[in-house]
C-alpha positions as CSV (number, residue, x, y, z in Angstrom):
1,X,-89.7,-5.1,2.3
2,X,-89.9,-3.4,-1.1
3,X,-89.0,-0.1,0.5
4,X,-85.8,-1.6,1.9
5,X,-84.7,-2.8,-1.5
6,X,-85.4,0.7,-2.9
7,X,-83.2,2.2,-0.2
8,X,-80.4,-0.1,-1.3
9,X,-80.8,0.8,-5.0
10,X,-81.9,-2.7,-5.8
11,X,-84.8,-3.6,-8.2
12,X,-86.9,-6.4,-6.6
13,X,-87.9,-9.3,-8.7
14,X,-88.8,-12.9,-8.2
15,X,-89.6,-16.2,-10.0
16,X,-93.3,-17.2,-10.0
17,X,-94.2,-20.8,-10.5
18,X,-98.0,-20.4,-11.0
19,X,-100.7,-17.7,-11.4
20,X,-101.0,-17.3,-7.6
21,X,-97.3,-16.5,-7.4
22,X,-97.7,-13.9,-10.1
23,X,-100.7,-12.3,-8.2
24,X,-98.6,-12.3,-4.9
25,X,-95.7,-10.7,-6.6
26,X,-97.9,-8.0,-8.2
27,X,-99.0,-7.1,-4.7
28,X,-95.4,-6.6,-3.8
29,X,-94.8,-4.3,-6.8
30,X,-92.1,-6.4,-8.5
31,X,-90.1,-4.6,-11.3
32,X,-89.7,-7.8,-13.5
33,X,-90.5,-11.5,-13.7
34,X,-87.9,-14.2,-14.0
35,X,-89.1,-17.4,-15.6
36,X,-87.0,-20.4,-14.6
37,X,-85.8,-22.9,-17.2
38,X,-88.1,-25.6,-15.9
39,X,-91.1,-23.3,-16.6
40,X,-89.9,-22.4,-20.1
41,X,-92.6,-24.7,-21.6
42,X,-95.4,-23.4,-19.2
43,X,-96.9,-21.1,-21.9
44,X,-100.0,-20.2,-19.8
45,X,-97.8,-19.1,-16.9
46,X,-95.6,-17.0,-19.2
47,X,-98.6,-15.4,-20.9
48,X,-100.1,-14.5,-17.5
49,X,-96.9,-13.0,-16.1
50,X,-96.2,-11.1,-19.4
51,X,-99.7,-9.7,-19.3
52,X,-98.7,-7.6,-16.3
53,X,-96.5,-5.5,-18.6
54,X,-93.2,-6.0,-16.7
55,X,-89.8,-7.0,-18.0
56,X,-89.7,-10.8,-18.7
57,X,-86.4,-12.5,-18.0
58,X,-86.7,-16.0,-19.3
59,X,-84.1,-18.8,-18.8
60,X,-83.8,-21.2,-21.7
61,X,-82.1,-24.2,-20.1
62,X,-83.2,-27.5,-21.7
63,X,-85.1,-25.5,-24.3
64,X,-84.9,-26.1,-28.1
65,X,-85.3,-23.4,-30.7
66,X,-89.1,-24.0,-31.0
67,X,-89.7,-24.0,-27.2
68,X,-87.8,-20.7,-26.9
69,X,-89.7,-19.2,-29.7
70,X,-93.0,-20.3,-28.2
71,X,-92.1,-18.5,-25.0
72,X,-91.1,-15.3,-26.9
73,X,-94.3,-15.5,-28.9
74,X,-96.4,-16.0,-25.7
75,X,-95.1,-12.6,-24.3
76,X,-95.7,-10.8,-27.6
77,X,-99.3,-12.2,-27.8
78,X,-100.2,-10.2,-24.7
79,X,-98.5,-7.1,-26.0
80,X,-95.3,-7.5,-24.0
81,X,-92.0,-7.1,-25.9
82,X,-89.9,-6.5,-22.9
83,X,-88.0,-9.8,-23.1
84,X,-84.5,-10.9,-22.1
85,X,-83.5,-14.5,-22.9
86,X,-80.9,-16.1,-20.6
87,X,-78.6,-18.8,-22.0
88,X,-78.6,-21.5,-19.4
89,X,-77.2,-25.0,-18.8
90,X,-79.5,-26.8,-16.4
91,X,-76.8,-28.7,-14.6
92,X,-76.0,-27.9,-11.0
93,X,-73.1,-27.1,-11.0
94,X,-72.8,-26.6,-14.8
95,X,-69.5,-27.9,-16.3
96,X,-67.8,-25.4,-18.6
97,X,-67.8,-27.8,-21.5
98,X,-71.6,-27.9,-21.5
99,X,-72.3,-24.2,-21.3
100,X,-72.1,-23.4,-25.0
101,X,-72.0,-19.6,-24.5
102,X,-71.0,-19.3,-28.2
103,X,-74.8,-19.5,-28.8
104,X,-75.4,-16.1,-27.3
105,X,-74.9,-14.0,-30.5
106,X,-77.1,-16.5,-32.4
107,X,-79.8,-16.2,-29.8
108,X,-79.8,-12.5,-30.0
109,X,-80.0,-12.5,-33.8
110,X,-82.5,-15.4,-34.0
111,X,-85.0,-14.2,-31.5
112,X,-84.4,-10.4,-31.9
113,X,-84.2,-9.8,-28.1
114,X,-81.5,-8.9,-25.6
115,X,-79.7,-11.9,-24.2
116,X,-78.0,-12.8,-20.9
117,X,-76.7,-15.7,-18.9
118,X,-78.1,-17.8,-16.1
119,X,-74.8,-19.1,-14.7
120,X,-74.6,-22.2,-12.5
121,X,-70.9,-22.7,-13.1
122,X,-68.1,-22.3,-10.6
123,X,-66.4,-18.9,-10.2
124,X,-66.7,-15.8,-12.4
125,X,-65.3,-17.1,-15.7
126,X,-68.7,-18.0,-17.2
127,X,-70.0,-14.6,-16.5
128,X,-67.0,-12.9,-17.9
129,X,-67.1,-14.9,-21.1
130,X,-70.9,-14.4,-21.3
131,X,-70.6,-10.6,-21.1
132,X,-67.9,-10.5,-23.8
133,X,-70.3,-12.4,-26.1
134,X,-73.1,-10.0,-25.6
135,X,-74.8,-10.9,-22.3
136,X,-76.6,-7.9,-20.8
137,X,-77.9,-9.7,-17.8
138,X,-76.0,-12.2,-15.5
139,X,-77.8,-14.3,-13.0
140,X,-75.7,-15.9,-10.3
141,X,-76.7,-17.7,-7.1
142,X,-75.3,-16.4,-3.8
143,X,-75.1,-17.9,-0.3
144,X,-74.5,-16.7,3.2
145,X,-71.4,-17.9,5.0
146,X,-72.2,-20.9,7.2
147,X,-75.6,-21.5,5.6
148,X,-76.0,-24.7,3.6
149,X,-78.8,-25.2,1.0
150,X,-79.6,-27.2,-2.1
151,X,-77.9,-24.4,-4.1
152,X,-74.7,-24.1,-2.0
153,X,-72.5,-26.2,-4.4
154,X,-73.0,-23.7,-7.3
155,X,-73.4,-20.5,-5.2
156,X,-71.0,-17.6,-4.5
157,X,-70.3,-15.9,-1.2
158,X,-71.2,-12.2,-1.2
159,X,-67.5,-11.3,-1.4
160,X,-67.1,-13.6,-4.4
161,X,-70.2,-12.0,-6.0
162,X,-68.7,-8.5,-5.5
163,X,-65.5,-9.7,-7.2
164,X,-67.5,-11.2,-10.1
165,X,-69.3,-7.8,-10.6
166,X,-65.9,-6.1,-10.8
167,X,-64.6,-8.7,-13.3
168,X,-67.7,-8.5,-15.4
169,X,-67.6,-4.7,-15.6
170,X,-63.9,-4.8,-16.5
171,X,-64.5,-7.5,-19.2
172,X,-67.2,-5.4,-20.7
173,X,-64.9,-2.4,-20.8
174,X,-62.1,-4.5,-22.3
175,X,-64.3,-6.0,-25.0
176,X,-65.6,-2.8,-26.4
177,X,-64.7,-1.8,-29.9
178,X,-62.6,1.4,-30.8
179,X,-65.5,2.6,-32.9
180,X,-65.0,5.3,-35.5
181,X,-63.3,4.7,-38.9
182,X,-60.6,2.1,-38.7
183,X,-58.8,1.3,-35.4
184,X,-58.5,4.6,-33.7
185,X,-55.7,5.5,-31.3
186,X,-56.2,6.0,-27.6
187,X,-54.8,9.2,-26.0
188,X,-52.2,6.9,-24.3
189,X,-51.2,5.4,-27.7
190,X,-50.8,8.8,-29.2
191,X,-48.2,9.6,-26.6
192,X,-46.4,6.3,-27.4
193,X,-46.1,7.1,-31.1
194,X,-42.7,8.6,-30.6
195,X,-41.3,5.2,-29.7
196,X,-42.0,3.9,-33.2
197,X,-39.2,3.5,-35.7
198,X,-38.7,6.0,-38.6
199,X,-36.1,6.8,-41.2
200,X,-33.0,8.8,-40.0
201,X,-29.8,9.9,-41.7
202,X,-26.9,8.0,-40.2
203,X,-24.3,9.9,-42.2
204,X,-24.1,13.5,-43.3
205,X,-25.9,13.9,-46.6
206,X,-25.2,16.8,-48.9
207,X,-27.7,18.6,-51.0
208,X,-28.0,16.6,-54.3
209,X,-26.4,13.6,-52.7
210,X,-28.1,10.2,-53.3
211,X,-29.9,8.4,-50.6
212,X,-28.4,5.0,-50.0
213,X,-28.7,2.0,-47.7
214,X,-25.5,3.3,-46.1
215,X,-26.6,6.8,-45.2
216,X,-30.2,5.9,-44.1
217,X,-31.5,3.6,-41.4
218,X,-34.7,2.7,-39.8
219,X,-34.3,3.5,-36.0
220,X,-36.2,5.0,-33.1
221,X,-37.7,7.5,-32.3
222,X,-40.6,8.2,-34.6
223,X,-39.7,11.7,-35.7
224,X,-39.1,10.8,-39.3
225,X,-41.2,9.4,-42.1
226,X,-42.5,5.8,-42.0
227,X,-40.1,2.9,-42.6
228,X,-42.3,1.8,-45.5
229,X,-40.8,4.7,-47.5
230,X,-37.2,3.5,-47.3
231,X,-37.1,1.7,-50.7
232,X,-38.8,4.7,-52.4
233,X,-36.1,7.0,-51.0
234,X,-33.1,4.8,-52.1
235,X,-31.7,6.2,-55.3
236,X,-33.3,9.7,-55.0
237,X,-31.2,12.7,-54.4
238,X,-31.5,14.9,-51.3
239,X,-33.1,18.3,-51.8
240,X,-31.2,19.7,-48.8
241,X,-28.3,19.2,-46.6
242,X,-29.1,16.7,-43.9
243,X,-26.9,16.1,-40.9
244,X,-26.2,12.8,-39.3
245,X,-28.9,12.0,-36.7
246,X,-31.6,14.1,-38.4
247,X,-34.9,12.5,-39.2
248,X,-35.9,12.3,-42.8
249,X,-39.1,14.4,-43.4
250,X,-41.9,14.0,-45.9
251,X,-40.7,17.0,-47.9
252,X,-37.4,15.2,-48.5
253,X,-39.3,12.7,-50.8
254,X,-39.6,13.8,-54.4
255,X,-42.9,11.9,-54.9
256,X,-44.3,12.3,-51.4
257,X,-45.4,9.5,-49.1
258,X,-48.3,8.6,-51.3
259,X,-46.3,8.8,-54.5
């Protein structure tokens, strides 16, 4: 069975509910252990699973701050710091108003571990919001067409799951920062700069003639200097002859754009 998952590029994991379950999963070579919300307070189970040295993915539904901290501490006591905490609303299905995904950044900072979402809500929206708030793991129940189970009401079809994966990846891409100093331009935005407004001569201006509101105007395209320089230009005299329709350049300003 494990070989089939490897062929599909899927890491196999499961949720143990007692020590026997951990021992069985060890025999199967699981990559990680998922601790369900209802077992959050089963510290002996968490310690035993964590002692195997695998990634621990722990759902926190119904858990208060101390109970979550106890679970984190249990993993660390046995030398396992590979922990992901999943924000979870243990209602099935979970209503959006009870999900409180705004807790995700606080969880990550408070417990100093990566965070994710165990999502029992309808559709993809919860997962999309969770990822934009920092979730690095999303758990979602899936079902086979025509098969009814206790989980069916809050489970996705495989096609819906595939759509959720696409939406989550797109949300993560959309939510990234521009990085670097300030708000940097994309390559596409650089190409659009020409459509900005700038200062142009709307009448012929002779050398030594004064710039006025009548012979200057802020219009497109962005070949001239910034519109913020208009008031500084008014009242100055032109250093050169400028034809109607020419953009005003930085060298046309006596004090420069930073003057």
